[in-house]
TORKOL-4160 file (C-alpha; in steps of 0.2 Angstrom, whole numbers, padded with zeros to 4 digits, m for minus):
372
<pt num="1" X="0762" Y="m0117" Z="0479"/>
<pt num="2" X="0778" Y="m0128" Z="0483"/>
<pt num="3" X="0766" Y="m0143" Z="0476"/>
<pt num="4" X="0761" Y="m0134" Z="0460"/>
<pt num="5" X="0779" Y="m0128" Z="0458"/>
<pt num="6" X="0788" Y="m0145" Z="0459"/>
<pt num="7" X="0774" Y="m0152" Z="0447"/>
<pt num="8" X="0778" Y="m0138" Z="0436"/>
<pt num="9" X="0797" Y="m0143" Z="0436"/>
<pt num="10" X="0795" Y="m0160" Z="0435"/>
<pt num="11" X="0786" Y="m0159" Z="0419"/>
<pt num="12" X="0799" Y="m0146" Z="0412"/>
<pt num="13" X="0813" Y="m0158" Z="0414"/>
<pt num="14" X="0799" Y="m0172" Z="0406"/>
<pt num="15" X="0798" Y="m0159" Z="0392"/>
<pt num="16" X="0817" Y="m0156" Z="0391"/>
<pt num="17" X="0821" Y="m0175" Z="0392"/>
<pt num="18" X="0809" Y="m0179" Z="0377"/>
<pt num="19" X="0816" Y="m0165" Z="0365"/>
<pt num="20" X="0833" Y="m0173" Z="0369"/>
<pt num="21" X="0827" Y="m0190" Z="0366"/>
<pt num="22" X="0835" Y="m0194" Z="0351"/>
<pt num="23" X="0851" Y="m0185" Z="0355"/>
<pt num="24" X="0853" Y="m0195" Z="0371"/>
<pt num="25" X="0850" Y="m0212" Z="0360"/>
<pt num="26" X="0862" Y="m0208" Z="0349"/>
<pt num="27" X="0875" Y="m0202" Z="0361"/>
<pt num="28" X="0874" Y="m0218" Z="0372"/>
<pt num="29" X="0874" Y="m0231" Z="0358"/>
<pt num="30" X="0890" Y="m0224" Z="0350"/>
<pt num="31" X="0896" Y="m0226" Z="0368"/>
<pt num="32" X="0891" Y="m0245" Z="0370"/>
<pt num="33" X="0902" Y="m0260" Z="0368"/>
<pt num="34" X="0894" Y="m0270" Z="0356"/>
<pt num="35" X="0900" Y="m0286" Z="0346"/>
<pt num="36" X="0897" Y="m0286" Z="0327"/>
<pt num="37" X="0892" Y="m0305" Z="0329"/>
<pt num="38" X="0877" Y="m0301" Z="0341"/>
<pt num="39" X="0861" Y="m0305" Z="0332"/>
<pt num="40" X="0851" Y="m0295" Z="0344"/>
<pt num="41" X="0862" Y="m0280" Z="0342"/>
<pt num="42" X="0848" Y="m0269" Z="0336"/>
<pt num="43" X="0836" Y="m0275" Z="0350"/>
<pt num="44" X="0851" Y="m0264" Z="0362"/>
<pt num="45" X="0845" Y="m0246" Z="0355"/>
<pt num="46" X="0826" Y="m0252" Z="0357"/>
<pt num="47" X="0828" Y="m0257" Z="0375"/>
<pt num="48" X="0838" Y="m0240" Z="0377"/>
<pt num="49" X="0823" Y="m0231" Z="0370"/>
<pt num="50" X="0811" Y="m0242" Z="0381"/>
<pt num="51" X="0822" Y="m0239" Z="0398"/>
<pt num="52" X="0822" Y="m0220" Z="0393"/>
<pt num="53" X="0803" Y="m0221" Z="0393"/>
<pt num="54" X="0805" Y="m0230" Z="0411"/>
<pt num="55" X="0816" Y="m0217" Z="0417"/>
<pt num="56" X="0802" Y="m0203" Z="0413"/>
<pt num="57" X="0789" Y="m0213" Z="0423"/>
<pt num="58" X="0802" Y="m0214" Z="0438"/>
<pt num="59" X="0803" Y="m0195" Z="0438"/>
<pt num="60" X="0785" Y="m0194" Z="0439"/>
<pt num="61" X="0784" Y="m0208" Z="0453"/>
<pt num="62" X="0774" Y="m0217" Z="0441"/>
<pt num="63" X="0785" Y="m0233" Z="0437"/>
<pt num="64" X="0780" Y="m0249" Z="0442"/>
<pt num="65" X="0794" Y="m0260" Z="0450"/>
<pt num="66" X="0786" Y="m0275" Z="0443"/>
<pt num="67" X="0788" Y="m0266" Z="0425"/>
<pt num="68" X="0807" Y="m0264" Z="0428"/>
<pt num="69" X="0810" Y="m0283" Z="0434"/>
<pt num="70" X="0801" Y="m0291" Z="0420"/>
<pt num="71" X="0810" Y="m0279" Z="0407"/>
<pt num="72" X="0827" Y="m0284" Z="0415"/>
<pt num="73" X="0822" Y="m0301" Z="0413"/>
<pt num="74" X="0819" Y="m0298" Z="0395"/>
<pt num="75" X="0835" Y="m0290" Z="0391"/>
<pt num="76" X="0845" Y="m0304" Z="0402"/>
<pt num="77" X="0838" Y="m0316" Z="0391"/>
<pt num="78" X="0842" Y="m0308" Z="0374"/>
<pt num="79" X="0860" Y="m0304" Z="0381"/>
<pt num="80" X="0861" Y="m0323" Z="0385"/>
<pt num="81" X="0855" Y="m0329" Z="0367"/>
<pt num="82" X="0869" Y="m0317" Z="0361"/>
<pt num="83" X="0882" Y="m0325" Z="0370"/>
<pt num="84" X="0887" Y="m0307" Z="0377"/>
<pt num="85" X="0898" Y="m0303" Z="0390"/>
<pt num="86" X="0891" Y="m0298" Z="0407"/>
<pt num="87" X="0903" Y="m0286" Z="0410"/>
<pt num="88" X="0899" Y="m0275" Z="0392"/>
<pt num="89" X="0882" Y="m0277" Z="0398"/>
<pt num="90" X="0884" Y="m0268" Z="0413"/>
<pt num="91" X="0895" Y="m0255" Z="0406"/>
<pt num="92" X="0883" Y="m0250" Z="0395"/>
<pt num="93" X="0868" Y="m0248" Z="0406"/>
<pt num="94" X="0881" Y="m0238" Z="0416"/>
<pt num="95" X="0885" Y="m0228" Z="0402"/>
<pt num="96" X="0867" Y="m0224" Z="0400"/>
<pt num="97" X="0866" Y="m0219" Z="0418"/>
<pt num="98" X="0879" Y="m0206" Z="0418"/>
<pt num="99" X="0873" Y="m0200" Z="0401"/>
<pt num="100" X="0854" Y="m0196" Z="0406"/>
<pt num="101" X="0862" Y="m0188" Z="0423"/>
<pt num="102" X="0871" Y="m0176" Z="0412"/>
<pt num="103" X="0855" Y="m0172" Z="0402"/>
<pt num="104" X="0845" Y="m0170" Z="0419"/>
<pt num="105" X="0859" Y="m0158" Z="0427"/>
<pt num="106" X="0858" Y="m0147" Z="0410"/>
<pt num="107" X="0839" Y="m0143" Z="0414"/>
<pt num="108" X="0844" Y="m0130" Z="0427"/>
<pt num="109" X="0831" Y="m0134" Z="0439"/>
<pt num="110" X="0834" Y="m0130" Z="0458"/>
<pt num="111" X="0847" Y="m0140" Z="0465"/>
<pt num="112" X="0836" Y="m0149" Z="0479"/>
<pt num="113" X="0825" Y="m0156" Z="0464"/>
<pt num="114" X="0838" Y="m0161" Z="0455"/>
<pt num="115" X="0846" Y="m0170" Z="0469"/>
<pt num="116" X="0829" Y="m0180" Z="0471"/>
<pt num="117" X="0827" Y="m0183" Z="0452"/>
<pt num="118" X="0845" Y="m0190" Z="0452"/>
<pt num="119" X="0842" Y="m0203" Z="0466"/>
<pt num="120" X="0825" Y="m0208" Z="0458"/>
<pt num="121" X="0836" Y="m0213" Z="0442"/>
<pt num="122" X="0850" Y="m0220" Z="0451"/>
<pt num="123" X="0838" Y="m0231" Z="0460"/>
<pt num="124" X="0828" Y="m0237" Z="0445"/>
<pt num="125" X="0847" Y="m0242" Z="0437"/>
<pt num="126" X="0851" Y="m0251" Z="0452"/>
<pt num="127" X="0836" Y="m0260" Z="0452"/>
<pt num="128" X="0837" Y="m0264" Z="0433"/>
<pt num="129" X="0856" Y="m0270" Z="0435"/>
<pt num="130" X="0850" Y="m0282" Z="0450"/>
<pt num="131" X="0837" Y="m0290" Z="0441"/>
<pt num="132" X="0846" Y="m0292" Z="0424"/>
<pt num="133" X="0863" Y="m0298" Z="0431"/>
<pt num="134" X="0854" Y="m0311" Z="0444"/>
<pt num="135" X="0843" Y="m0317" Z="0428"/>
<pt num="136" X="0857" Y="m0317" Z="0417"/>
<pt num="137" X="0867" Y="m0328" Z="0431"/>
<pt num="138" X="0856" Y="m0341" Z="0434"/>
<pt num="139" X="0850" Y="m0344" Z="0416"/>
<pt num="140" X="0869" Y="m0344" Z="0412"/>
<pt num="141" X="0870" Y="m0356" Z="0428"/>
<pt num="142" X="0857" Y="m0367" Z="0421"/>
<pt num="143" X="0864" Y="m0367" Z="0406"/>
<pt num="144" X="0882" Y="m0373" Z="0411"/>
<pt num="145" X="0873" Y="m0386" Z="0421"/>
<pt num="146" X="0863" Y="m0393" Z="0406"/>
<pt num="147" X="0878" Y="m0393" Z="0396"/>
<pt num="148" X="0887" Y="m0403" Z="0407"/>
<pt num="149" X="0873" Y="m0416" Z="0410"/>
<pt num="150" X="0874" Y="m0418" Z="0391"/>
<pt num="151" X="0892" Y="m0420" Z="0391"/>
<pt num="152" X="0894" Y="m0433" Z="0406"/>
<pt num="153" X="0879" Y="m0443" Z="0396"/>
<pt num="154" X="0889" Y="m0442" Z="0381"/>
<pt num="155" X="0903" Y="m0448" Z="0390"/>
<pt num="156" X="0896" Y="m0461" Z="0401"/>
<pt num="157" X="0888" Y="m0469" Z="0384"/>
<pt num="158" X="0907" Y="m0468" Z="0376"/>
<pt num="159" X="0913" Y="m0476" Z="0391"/>
<pt num="160" X="0899" Y="m0490" Z="0390"/>
<pt num="161" X="0902" Y="m0494" Z="0373"/>
<pt num="162" X="0921" Y="m0494" Z="0377"/>
<pt num="163" X="0919" Y="m0507" Z="0391"/>
<pt num="164" X="0909" Y="m0518" Z="0379"/>
<pt num="165" X="0922" Y="m0517" Z="0365"/>
<pt num="166" X="0936" Y="m0521" Z="0379"/>
<pt num="167" X="0927" Y="m0535" Z="0387"/>
<pt num="168" X="0924" Y="m0543" Z="0370"/>
<pt num="169" X="0941" Y="m0540" Z="0364"/>
<pt num="170" X="0949" Y="m0547" Z="0378"/>
<pt num="171" X="0938" Y="m0562" Z="0379"/>
<pt num="172" X="0942" Y="m0566" Z="0359"/>
<pt num="173" X="0960" Y="m0564" Z="0362"/>
<pt num="174" X="0964" Y="m0572" Z="0379"/>
<pt num="175" X="0955" Y="m0590" Z="0374"/>
<pt num="176" X="0966" Y="m0594" Z="0360"/>
<pt num="177" X="0982" Y="m0587" Z="0369"/>
<pt num="178" X="0978" Y="m0597" Z="0384"/>
<pt num="179" X="0978" Y="m0614" Z="0373"/>
<pt num="180" X="0995" Y="m0606" Z="0364"/>
<pt num="181" X="1004" Y="m0605" Z="0380"/>
<pt num="182" X="0996" Y="m0622" Z="0386"/>
<pt num="183" X="1003" Y="m0631" Z="0370"/>
<pt num="184" X="1019" Y="m0623" Z="0372"/>
<pt num="185" X="1022" Y="m0628" Z="0389"/>
<pt num="186" X="1019" Y="m0646" Z="0382"/>
<pt num="187" X="1029" Y="m0644" Z="0367"/>
<pt num="188" X="1042" Y="m0639" Z="0379"/>
<pt num="189" X="1040" Y="m0654" Z="0391"/>
<pt num="190" X="1042" Y="m0666" Z="0377"/>
<pt num="191" X="1056" Y="m0657" Z="0368"/>
<pt num="192" X="1066" Y="m0647" Z="0381"/>
<pt num="193" X="1079" Y="m0645" Z="0370"/>
<pt num="194" X="1071" Y="m0637" Z="0355"/>
<pt num="195" X="1078" Y="m0619" Z="0350"/>
<pt num="196" X="1068" Y="m0604" Z="0352"/>
<pt num="197" X="1053" Y="m0611" Z="0364"/>
<pt num="198" X="1060" Y="m0602" Z="0378"/>
<pt num="199" X="1059" Y="m0586" Z="0367"/>
<pt num="200" X="1041" Y="m0589" Z="0362"/>
<pt num="201" X="1037" Y="m0593" Z="0381"/>
<pt num="202" X="1043" Y="m0577" Z="0386"/>
<pt num="203" X="1036" Y="m0567" Z="0372"/>
<pt num="204" X="1019" Y="m0575" Z="0375"/>
<pt num="205" X="1019" Y="m0571" Z="0393"/>
<pt num="206" X="1024" Y="m0554" Z="0389"/>
<pt num="207" X="1008" Y="m0553" Z="0378"/>
<pt num="208" X="0996" Y="m0561" Z="0393"/>
<pt num="209" X="1004" Y="m0547" Z="0403"/>
<pt num="210" X="1000" Y="m0534" Z="0392"/>
<pt num="211" X="0982" Y="m0540" Z="0390"/>
<pt num="212" X="0981" Y="m0540" Z="0410"/>
<pt num="213" X="0986" Y="m0520" Z="0409"/>
<pt num="214" X="0975" Y="m0517" Z="0396"/>
<pt num="215" X="0959" Y="m0524" Z="0409"/>
<pt num="216" X="0966" Y="m0514" Z="0422"/>
<pt num="217" X="0969" Y="m0498" Z="0414"/>
<pt num="218" X="0953" Y="m0500" Z="0402"/>
<pt num="219" X="0940" Y="m0506" Z="0416"/>
<pt num="220" X="0925" Y="m0495" Z="0418"/>
<pt num="221" X="0916" Y="m0501" Z="0431"/>
<pt num="222" X="0919" Y="m0489" Z="0447"/>
<pt num="223" X="0908" Y="m0496" Z="0463"/>
<pt num="224" X="0917" Y="m0492" Z="0479"/>
<pt num="225" X="0910" Y="m0508" Z="0487"/>
<pt num="226" X="0918" Y="m0521" Z="0496"/>
<pt num="227" X="0931" Y="m0512" Z="0507"/>
<pt num="228" X="0943" Y="m0519" Z="0518"/>
<pt num="229" X="0957" Y="m0514" Z="0530"/>
<pt num="230" X="0973" Y="m0518" Z="0520"/>
<pt num="231" X="0992" Y="m0514" Z="0521"/>
<pt num="232" X="0998" Y="m0502" Z="0507"/>
<pt num="233" X="1016" Y="m0509" Z="0506"/>
<pt num="234" X="1010" Y="m0526" Z="0503"/>
<pt num="235" X="0998" Y="m0520" Z="0491"/>
<pt num="236" X="1013" Y="m0511" Z="0482"/>
<pt num="237" X="1023" Y="m0527" Z="0482"/>
<pt num="238" X="1010" Y="m0537" Z="0473"/>
<pt num="239" X="1008" Y="m0523" Z="0460"/>
<pt num="240" X="1028" Y="m0522" Z="0457"/>
<pt num="241" X="1028" Y="m0540" Z="0455"/>
<pt num="242" X="1015" Y="m0539" Z="0442"/>
<pt num="243" X="1025" Y="m0525" Z="0433"/>
<pt num="244" X="1042" Y="m0534" Z="0436"/>
<pt num="245" X="1044" Y="m0538" Z="0418"/>
<pt num="246" X="1040" Y="m0521" Z="0411"/>
<pt num="247" X="1053" Y="m0513" Z="0424"/>
<pt num="248" X="1067" Y="m0525" Z="0419"/>
<pt num="249" X="1065" Y="m0523" Z="0400"/>
<pt num="250" X="1065" Y="m0504" Z="0403"/>
<pt num="251" X="1079" Y="m0505" Z="0416"/>
<pt num="252" X="1069" Y="m0494" Z="0428"/>
<pt num="253" X="1075" Y="m0491" Z="0445"/>
<pt num="254" X="1063" Y="m0493" Z="0459"/>
<pt num="255" X="1065" Y="m0484" Z="0474"/>
<pt num="256" X="1053" Y="m0488" Z="0489"/>
<pt num="257" X="1050" Y="m0478" Z="0501"/>
<pt num="258" X="1034" Y="m0487" Z="0510"/>
<pt num="259" X="1028" Y="m0484" Z="0528"/>
<pt num="260" X="1023" Y="m0501" Z="0532"/>
<pt num="261" X="1011" Y="m0496" Z="0547"/>
<pt num="262" X="0999" Y="m0486" Z="0534"/>
<pt num="263" X="0984" Y="m0497" Z="0534"/>
<pt num="264" X="0968" Y="m0490" Z="0522"/>
<pt num="265" X="0951" Y="m0494" Z="0522"/>
<pt num="266" X="0947" Y="m0496" Z="0501"/>
<pt num="267" X="0941" Y="m0508" Z="0489"/>
<pt num="268" X="0959" Y="m0516" Z="0488"/>
<pt num="269" X="0957" Y="m0521" Z="0468"/>
<pt num="270" X="0950" Y="m0502" Z="0463"/>
<pt num="271" X="0966" Y="m0496" Z="0471"/>
<pt num="272" X="0977" Y="m0508" Z="0464"/>
<pt num="273" X="0969" Y="m0503" Z="0448"/>
<pt num="274" X="0973" Y="m0484" Z="0451"/>
<pt num="275" X="0992" Y="m0489" Z="0458"/>
<pt num="276" X="0994" Y="m0500" Z="0443"/>
<pt num="277" X="0988" Y="m0488" Z="0430"/>
<pt num="278" X="1001" Y="m0475" Z="0436"/>
<pt num="279" X="1015" Y="m0485" Z="0438"/>
<pt num="280" X="1011" Y="m0491" Z="0420"/>
<pt num="281" X="1012" Y="m0474" Z="0414"/>
<pt num="282" X="1026" Y="m0471" Z="0423"/>
<pt num="283" X="1035" Y="m0484" Z="0414"/>
<pt num="284" X="1029" Y="m0478" Z="0396"/>
<pt num="285" X="1035" Y="m0462" Z="0401"/>
<pt num="286" X="1052" Y="m0467" Z="0407"/>
<pt num="287" X="1054" Y="m0475" Z="0389"/>
<pt num="288" X="1057" Y="m0458" Z="0382"/>
<pt num="289" X="1072" Y="m0455" Z="0394"/>
<pt num="290" X="1089" Y="m0459" Z="0394"/>
<pt num="291" X="1096" Y="m0469" Z="0410"/>
<pt num="292" X="1097" Y="m0467" Z="0424"/>
<pt num="293" X="1077" Y="m0470" Z="0423"/>
<pt num="294" X="1070" Y="m0468" Z="0441"/>
<pt num="295" X="1052" Y="m0475" Z="0450"/>
<pt num="296" X="1048" Y="m0469" Z="0466"/>
<pt num="297" X="1034" Y="m0475" Z="0476"/>
<pt num="298" X="1031" Y="m0467" Z="0493"/>
<pt num="299" X="1018" Y="m0468" Z="0507"/>
<pt num="300" X="1017" Y="m0457" Z="0523"/>
<pt num="301" X="1004" Y="m0447" Z="0534"/>
<pt num="302" X="1002" Y="m0430" Z="0530"/>
<pt num="303" X="0988" Y="m0419" Z="0540"/>
<pt num="304" X="0979" Y="m0434" Z="0545"/>
<pt num="305" X="0978" Y="m0440" Z="0528"/>
<pt num="306" X="0987" Y="m0456" Z="0519"/>
<pt num="307" X="0998" Y="m0449" Z="0507"/>
<pt num="308" X="1004" Y="m0460" Z="0492"/>
<pt num="309" X="1016" Y="m0454" Z="0479"/>
<pt num="310" X="1022" Y="m0459" Z="0463"/>
<pt num="311" X="1036" Y="m0451" Z="0454"/>
<pt num="312" X="1047" Y="m0454" Z="0438"/>
<pt num="313" X="1061" Y="m0444" Z="0432"/>
<pt num="314" X="1054" Y="m0445" Z="0414"/>
<pt num="315" X="1047" Y="m0430" Z="0401"/>
<pt num="316" X="1039" Y="m0417" Z="0411"/>
<pt num="317" X="1020" Y="m0416" Z="0406"/>
<pt num="318" X="1016" Y="m0400" Z="0396"/>
<pt num="319" X="1008" Y="m0386" Z="0410"/>
<pt num="320" X="0992" Y="m0386" Z="0398"/>
<pt num="321" X="0990" Y="m0404" Z="0397"/>
<pt num="322" X="0990" Y="m0406" Z="0417"/>
<pt num="323" X="0973" Y="m0397" Z="0417"/>
<pt num="324" X="0967" Y="m0412" Z="0406"/>
<pt num="325" X="0975" Y="m0429" Z="0409"/>
<pt num="326" X="0961" Y="m0433" Z="0421"/>
<pt num="327" X="0947" Y="m0429" Z="0408"/>
<pt num="328" X="0940" Y="m0444" Z="0399"/>
<pt num="329" X="0945" Y="m0448" Z="0381"/>
<pt num="330" X="0962" Y="m0436" Z="0383"/>
<pt num="331" X="0978" Y="m0447" Z="0379"/>
<pt num="332" X="0995" Y="m0443" Z="0373"/>
<pt num="333" X="0998" Y="m0461" Z="0368"/>
<pt num="334" X="0997" Y="m0466" Z="0349"/>
<pt num="335" X="0987" Y="m0481" Z="0355"/>
<pt num="336" X="0979" Y="m0475" Z="0372"/>
<pt num="337" X="0960" Y="m0475" Z="0376"/>
<pt num="338" X="0962" Y="m0458" Z="0386"/>
<pt num="339" X="0951" Y="m0466" Z="0400"/>
<pt num="340" X="0964" Y="m0475" Z="0410"/>
<pt num="341" X="0968" Y="m0458" Z="0424"/>
<pt num="342" X="0948" Y="m0452" Z="0421"/>
<pt num="343" X="0944" Y="m0470" Z="0429"/>
<pt num="344" X="0958" Y="m0467" Z="0443"/>
<pt num="345" X="0951" Y="m0450" Z="0448"/>
<pt num="346" X="0932" Y="m0458" Z="0448"/>
<pt num="347" X="0940" Y="m0472" Z="0460"/>
<pt num="348" X="0950" Y="m0459" Z="0472"/>
<pt num="349" X="0934" Y="m0447" Z="0473"/>
<pt num="350" X="0922" Y="m0462" Z="0477"/>
<pt num="351" X="0934" Y="m0466" Z="0491"/>
<pt num="352" X="0932" Y="m0448" Z="0497"/>
<pt num="353" X="0950" Y="m0443" Z="0491"/>
<pt num="354" X="0959" Y="m0433" Z="0480"/>
<pt num="355" X="0972" Y="m0437" Z="0466"/>
<pt num="356" X="0984" Y="m0422" Z="0459"/>
<pt num="357" X="0998" Y="m0422" Z="0447"/>
<pt num="358" X="1014" Y="m0412" Z="0446"/>
<pt num="359" X="1028" Y="m0410" Z="0433"/>
<pt num="360" X="1044" Y="m0402" Z="0429"/>
<pt num="361" X="1059" Y="m0406" Z="0420"/>
<pt num="362" X="1066" Y="m0416" Z="0436"/>
<pt num="363" X="1052" Y="m0425" Z="0440"/>
<pt num="364" X="1032" Y="m0430" Z="0437"/>
<pt num="365" X="1023" Y="m0433" Z="0453"/>
<pt num="366" X="1005" Y="m0443" Z="0456"/>
<pt num="367" X="0999" Y="m0438" Z="0473"/>
<pt num="368" X="0984" Y="m0448" Z="0480"/>
<pt num="369" X="0976" Y="m0442" Z="0497"/>
<pt num="370" X="0964" Y="m0454" Z="0506"/>
<pt num="371" X="0955" Y="m0451" Z="0523"/>
<pt num="372" X="0962" Y="m0461" Z="0538"/>
């Protein structure tokens, strides 16, 4: 008799839910969070109807877990296609759960049987949410991975083209410049008292220096091979000699705090490229500041890491820009390529290090951490 009574009560509640189906769907749909731009918006109501049917099967203990999983996958794919916020989706599902339980409670069945039915409904919704969110997350991760791969391919193509253009430009420009510098020296030797030759020679050397800078800041190749052990302070001395003309022209005061005991295993030319790029950028930034202009270079040990810091008291880098200065093709310079700091980051990462930048109104600091 108990079994017959239980089956009767189940059919009673199924009948009750069938009679309230339209009422339930309308109440639930009005409570959902939906975007006007969602081109799958009409499917939301149809999915609600389908879920309502699965709930009735669950009450009869006749639903198939595979059916729930496949339906959850279908809904997840629709939500991804609509670019829906997954939080909104979960809210809508749980709103449906609350409303259906409210309707079940209105059926006035015995409390013991109501509790069993509510447990079945909760279990169904839990499975549906788990499968839908898991599927959505997996698909979203795959989508992001594909986009990142596409972006990286575009960046690599642009970098390759820019590298070819840079190489061609430098070679075409350097050959006649070398000839002019050579003939200027001959002319100076033959006519030591000729006016303006010192100025011409100085300007030509400045032009040659700028081309060397361009080669270092626009160099694309990053391989990390041919490592050697070298003293960082000696490398800085070479770089400061190379940048000396710009340091003098811009009246920059160099403050050196170099630990002569620090040696690094790295590709010396690549690390030189990084430090030269940052120092050149710092000098360029200091041009925009009134005197005194200070550039501080420091090396020290910290937490079993070799730390290199380059600081300047130039203008503050806006907080929004700090998140993107190491991205390729991002630049604030009118004639910048936007790849200098990107290449720096790649070089440091290839040496298993980290490069960061902090900036405020008093100081902008580039910090490089490399393993000992």
